[in-house]
Every structure is written in C-alpha cells, then in structure tokens.
C-alpha positions in Angstrom: -5.0 -9.0 29.6 -8.7 -8.8 30.4 -11.5 -10.5 28.6 -12.5 -7.4 26.7 -9.0 -6.7 25.5 -8.6 -10.3 24.5 -11.9 -10.2 22.5 -10.8 -7.0 20.8 -7.5 -8.5 19.8 -9.2 -11.7 18.5 -11.5 -9.5 16.3 -8.6 -7.6 14.9 -6.7 -10.8 14.2 -9.7 -12.3 12.5 -10.0 -9.3 10.2 -6.3 -9.4 9.4 -6.6 -13.1 8.5 -9.6 -12.4 6.3 -7.7 -9.6 4.5 -4.6 -11.8 4.0 -6.7 -14.6 2.6 -8.4 -12.2 0.2 -5.1 -10.8 -0.8 -3.7 -14.3 -1.5 -6.8 -15.2 -3.5 -6.3 -12.0 -5.6 -2.7 -12.9 -6.2 -3.5 -16.4 -7.3 -6.3 -15.4 -9.6 -4.2 -12.7 -11.2 -0.9 -14.5 -11.5 -2.2 -17.9 -12.4 -4.9 -16.8 -14.8 -7.6 -18.6 -12.8 -11.2 -18.2 -13.9 -13.2 -16.1 -11.5 -16.5 -14.2 -11.5 -15.9 -10.6 -12.5 -17.6 -9.4 -9.3 -15.2 -11.6 -7.2 -12.2 -10.2 -9.1 -13.5 -6.6 -8.4 -14.0 -7.3 -4.7 -10.6 -9.0 -4.3 -8.9 -6.1 -6.2 -10.6 -3.6 -3.9 -9.3 -5.5 -0.8 -5.8 -5.5 -2.3 -5.9 -1.8 -3.0 -7.2 -1.2 0.6 -4.4 -3.3 2.1 -1.5 -2.3 -0.2 -2.6 1.1 -1.6 -2.8 2.1 -5.2 0.8 1.0 -6.0 0.4 -2.5 -4.6 -0.8 -4.1 -7.8 0.2 -7.7 -8.5 3.3 -7.7 -10.7 2.1 -9.7 -13.8 1.9 -13.4 -14.2 5.6 -13.7 -15.3 6.7 -12.3 -12.0 4.8 -15.0 -10.1 3.3 -12.5 -7.8 6.6 -11.7 -6.1 5.6 -8.1 -5.5 4.1 -6.9 -2.2 0.9 -8.8 -2.8 2.8 -12.0 -3.4 4.0 -11.9 0.2 0.5 -13.1 1.2 0.8 -16.5 -0.3 3.4 -18.3 1.9 1.7 -17.6 5.3 -1.7 -18.6 4.0 -0.3 -21.8 2.5 1.4 -22.6 5.8 -1.7 -21.8 7.8 -3.9 -24.0 5.6 -1.4 -26.8 5.2 -1.5 -26.4 1.4 2.2 -26.1 0.8 3.9 -28.3 -1.9 4.3 -31.9 -0.9 1.4 -32.0 1.6 
C-alpha cells in the first residue's frame, strides 16, 4: 500500500469514527433523556439519518437504544475506555 492510498484510507476511517461517535451521542441523548442544545440534537439527528436512513430512528428510551443506532454504543465505549467498571 502506497502513501497516498494509506492517507486515503486514514481519511475515510477518520470520517467513519466521527460518524460513529455522533451516532452514539445521538443514541445517548435520545435514550437517556440527556439535556442538549436543540441545534446539537438537530445535527446529531441529521447524522443518524444520513448513516441509518429514514427508518433508523432510535427506538424509544424504554428500548435502551437497541435498534440499529444502538449498535454504535459498544464500540465507542470500548474505544474510549468508558465501559462499565473502568
């Protein structure tokens, strides 16, 4: 793999990590009822729609975000070392 290909892959990976983090933040705000600026809510919802499509809404707080968007939480927790017991 050449330097240009490596740089392209790094840029794509960075964008994917950013999208995953935004998706996890959206899930947390929506499922845990966390306070957030309405503009931030709107931006995070737009990212979730872009990543998951129109049918990818967070499945209510009682579901704990176990729908498609909820899949963002475990890898983000592992990556940031924020899992339970740490």
